[in-house]
C-alpha positions, 0 to 999 in steps of 0.5 A, a space after each residue: 934352656 935352664 929354668 929355676 924351681 922353688 924347692 918349697 912349693 915348686 913354682 917355676 920362674 925363668 931367671 933367678 929370684 931371691 924370694 918366691 912370690 907364691 910361698 916366700 921361700 928362698 931356696 931354688 933349683 935349676 932344671 933343664 926344660 929340654 927343647 923349646 916350643 916356639 909359639 910365635 917369632 918375628 924378624 926385625 929388619 929395621 932396628 933402633 940406633 945401638 941395636 944390630 940389624 936383623 935379629 929375631 924375637 921369639 916367644 917360646 913355651 917351656 915347661 909351662 912358662 913362656 919365655 921371650 928372647 932374641 936371637 942374633 942375625 945370621 
């Protein structure tokens, strides 16, 4: 998984940012976290209209950042 790190203060973020909320720096670098460490997950079998049936929501911790993502069905 790719995360972003502020080149000024080192704060990590999931997703690109224009400005660092800690030091207001505008320069970021990408880095790979390697493996995801799952914290919790749940499988949705009944979903709202317009969403595919049977997907999984996963909360994972990556290098100290918590990330929520969706994994499609089988």
